[in-house]
C-alpha positions as CSV (number, residue, x, y, z in Angstrom):
1,M,-5.0,14.2,-25.0
2,D,-2.5,14.2,-22.1
3,A,-5.3,13.2,-19.8
4,L,-6.3,10.3,-22.1
5,N,-2.7,9.1,-22.3
6,I,-2.5,9.1,-18.5
7,V,-5.8,7.1,-18.2
8,A,-4.5,4.7,-20.9
9,A,-1.2,4.2,-19.1
10,A,-2.9,3.7,-15.8
11,S,-5.3,1.1,-17.3
12,G,-2.3,-1.0,-18.2
13,I,-1.0,-1.3,-14.6
14,P,-4.0,-2.3,-12.5
15,F,-2.0,-4.5,-10.1
16,T,0.5,-1.6,-9.4
17,L,-2.3,0.8,-8.7
18,A,-4.0,-1.7,-6.4
19,V,-0.7,-2.1,-4.4
20,L,-0.2,1.7,-4.2
21,A,-3.7,2.2,-3.0
22,T,-3.3,-0.4,-0.3
23,L,0.0,1.2,0.8
24,I,-1.7,4.6,1.0
25,V,-4.6,3.3,3.0
26,A,-2.3,1.4,5.4
27,A,-0.2,4.5,5.9
28,I,-3.2,6.7,6.7
29,W,-4.6,4.1,9.0
30,T,-1.3,3.9,11.0
31,N,-0.3,7.5,10.5
32,T,2.9,6.4,8.9
33,H,2.4,9.0,6.1
34,R,3.4,11.5,8.8
35,A,5.5,9.7,11.3
36,E,7.4,6.5,12.0
37,I,5.3,3.4,12.6
38,A,4.2,2.9,16.3
39,P,5.8,0.0,18.1
40,S,2.3,-1.5,18.6
41,D,1.6,-1.5,14.9
42,L,5.0,-2.9,14.1
43,N,4.5,-5.7,16.6
44,H,1.0,-6.5,15.2
45,W,1.8,-6.3,11.4
46,G,5.5,-6.8,11.1
47,Y,7.4,-10.0,10.2
48,A,10.5,-11.6,11.8
49,P,12.0,-15.0,11.0
50,R,10.7,-16.4,14.4
51,H,7.2,-15.9,13.1
52,L,7.6,-18.6,10.5
53,S,8.2,-21.4,13.0
54,A,5.4,-20.0,15.1
55,L,3.0,-20.5,12.2
56,Q,2.2,-16.8,12.1
57,W,2.2,-16.8,8.4
58,R,-0.3,-14.0,7.9
59,R,2.5,-11.6,8.8
60,I,4.3,-12.6,5.6
61,F,1.4,-10.9,3.8
62,T,0.6,-8.1,6.2
63,S,4.2,-6.9,6.5
64,L,4.2,-6.2,2.7
65,F,1.7,-3.3,2.9
66,F,3.0,-1.3,5.8
67,T,6.2,0.8,6.0
68,V,8.4,2.1,8.8
69,G,6.9,5.5,8.0
70,G,7.9,9.1,7.5
71,W,9.9,9.9,4.5
72,R,10.5,6.1,3.9
73,F,6.8,5.7,3.2
74,Y,7.1,8.1,0.2
75,V,10.3,6.4,-1.0
76,S,8.5,3.0,-0.9
77,L,5.5,4.5,-2.8
78,I,7.7,6.0,-5.5
79,A,9.9,2.9,-5.9
80,T,6.9,0.6,-6.0
81,G,5.1,2.7,-8.6
82,L,8.3,3.1,-10.7
83,F,9.7,-0.5,-10.7
84,L,6.6,-2.5,-10.3
85,G,4.7,-0.3,-12.7
86,S,7.4,-0.5,-15.3
87,L,7.6,-4.3,-15.0
88,E,3.8,-4.6,-15.2
89,S,3.6,-2.5,-18.4
90,K,6.3,-4.6,-19.9
91,L,5.3,-8.2,-18.9
92,G,1.6,-7.8,-18.0
93,S,-0.2,-7.9,-14.7
94,L,0.0,-11.7,-14.0
95,R,3.8,-12.0,-14.4
96,A,4.4,-8.7,-12.6
97,A,2.2,-9.7,-9.6
98,S,3.8,-13.2,-9.5
99,L,7.3,-11.7,-9.4
100,F,6.5,-9.0,-6.9
101,L,4.6,-11.3,-4.5
102,G,6.8,-14.3,-5.2
103,I,10.1,-12.6,-4.5
104,H,8.7,-11.0,-1.3
105,L,7.8,-14.5,-0.1
106,L,11.0,-16.1,-1.3
107,T,13.2,-13.4,0.3
108,L,11.5,-13.8,3.7
109,C,11.8,-17.6,3.4
110,C,15.5,-17.4,2.5
111,E,16.2,-15.3,5.5
112,S,14.1,-17.4,7.8
113,L,15.0,-20.9,6.6
114,L,18.6,-20.4,5.4
115,I,20.5,-17.3,6.5
116,V,19.3,-16.8,10.1
117,P,19.4,-20.6,11.0
118,A,23.0,-20.8,9.7
119,M,24.0,-17.8,11.8
120,R,22.4,-19.3,14.9
121,Y,23.9,-22.7,14.2
122,F,27.4,-21.1,14.3
123,Q,26.4,-19.2,17.4
124,L,26.7,-15.7,15.9
125,S,24.9,-13.2,18.0
126,L,23.7,-11.5,14.9
127,G,21.6,-14.5,14.1
128,D,19.6,-14.2,17.3
129,V,19.0,-10.5,16.7
130,L,17.8,-11.1,13.1
131,H,15.7,-14.0,14.3
132,S,13.5,-11.6,16.4
133,T,13.8,-8.3,14.6
134,Q,10.6,-7.3,12.9
135,D,10.4,-5.4,9.7
136,V,7.7,-4.2,7.3
137,G,7.6,-2.8,3.7
138,P,7.3,-3.7,0.0
139,S,11.0,-3.2,-0.7
140,A,11.8,-6.9,-1.3
141,G,9.2,-6.9,-4.0
142,Y,10.2,-3.7,-5.7
143,Y,13.9,-4.6,-5.5
144,G,13.1,-7.9,-7.2
145,C,11.3,-5.9,-9.9
146,L,14.4,-3.7,-10.3
147,G,16.7,-6.7,-10.8
148,A,14.4,-8.2,-13.4
149,L,14.1,-4.9,-15.2
150,L,17.8,-4.3,-15.5
151,L,18.1,-7.7,-17.2
152,L,15.1,-7.3,-19.4
153,D,16.1,-3.9,-20.5
154,H,19.7,-5.1,-21.2
155,W,21.4,-2.6,-18.9
156,P,25.2,-2.8,-19.1
157,A,26.9,-5.2,-16.8
158,A,28.8,-2.3,-15.2
159,A,25.5,-0.6,-14.2
160,I,24.1,-3.8,-12.7
161,S,27.4,-4.4,-10.8
162,L,27.2,-0.9,-9.4
163,V,23.7,-1.5,-8.0
164,T,24.8,-4.8,-6.6
165,L,27.9,-3.2,-5.0
166,F,25.7,-0.4,-3.5
167,L,23.3,-2.9,-1.9
168,L,26.2,-5.0,-0.5
169,L,27.9,-1.9,0.9
170,R,24.8,-0.9,2.7
171,V,24.9,-4.3,4.6
172,V,28.6,-3.9,5.4
173,V,28.3,-0.3,6.6
174,N,25.3,-1.2,8.7
175,L,27.4,-4.0,10.3
176,L,30.4,-1.8,10.9
177,L,28.6,1.3,12.2
178,W,25.6,-0.1,14.0
179,G,26.7,-3.6,14.8
180,A,24.3,-6.5,15.4
181,S,21.5,-4.1,16.6
182,G,21.3,-2.1,13.4
183,S,17.6,-1.7,12.8
184,S,17.9,-1.5,9.0
185,L,20.1,-4.6,8.7
186,P,17.2,-7.0,8.0
187,A,15.9,-4.8,5.2
188,D,19.4,-4.3,3.7
189,M,20.0,-8.1,3.7
190,A,16.5,-8.6,2.1
191,H,17.3,-6.1,-0.6
192,V,20.4,-8.1,-1.7
193,I,18.5,-11.3,-1.8
194,A,15.5,-9.8,-3.6
195,F,17.6,-8.0,-6.2
196,S,19.5,-11.3,-6.9
197,L,16.2,-13.2,-7.2
198,G,14.8,-10.6,-9.6
199,M,17.9,-10.9,-11.8
200,A,17.5,-14.6,-11.9
201,A,13.9,-14.1,-13.0
202,G,15.1,-11.8,-15.7
203,I,17.6,-14.3,-16.9
204,F,14.8,-17.0,-17.0
205,W,12.5,-14.8,-19.1
206,L,15.4,-13.9,-21.5
207,A,16.3,-17.6,-22.0
């Protein structure tokens, strides 16, 4: 009976299973299930805001299915399965896929077309760093799913505020401790944007 329940549950989240399978294949291919991503792989598959103006749009998609590797690969795998899977079981595959992929796309566009250009316009050195720093991973998508889930499941405002504060503090700490060259800063900024977009989607669906 337990096995049948597992099969039944899995049959309800086909998009999540497809994403997880792709993440696993990409990790084995690049050996990121055991170690950090090689610079050559990051350069080939990763995305930076400069790639948008260079019309290298395929990186928006390819960057989604690779991670920086090591223990972070397993965190990404668990978070994607938990948050995306929960959203898919609640809203169905089409809506979950639209939110996951849409927020990934919107987050990268917000960074590339709004935040980084504004920083560079005001001649902030951080803007130039972010313009060329490459990143990979599905975290924008699953943080968007988390934001939507917290709204759809009617979590208390205090809990949502704590998650938001945690994400903002990661950005601040990164800036204070590592400065403009902090390697995780693009990801931390993306998490704040994606979580906010996910909550906006949750509000839309509740309306």
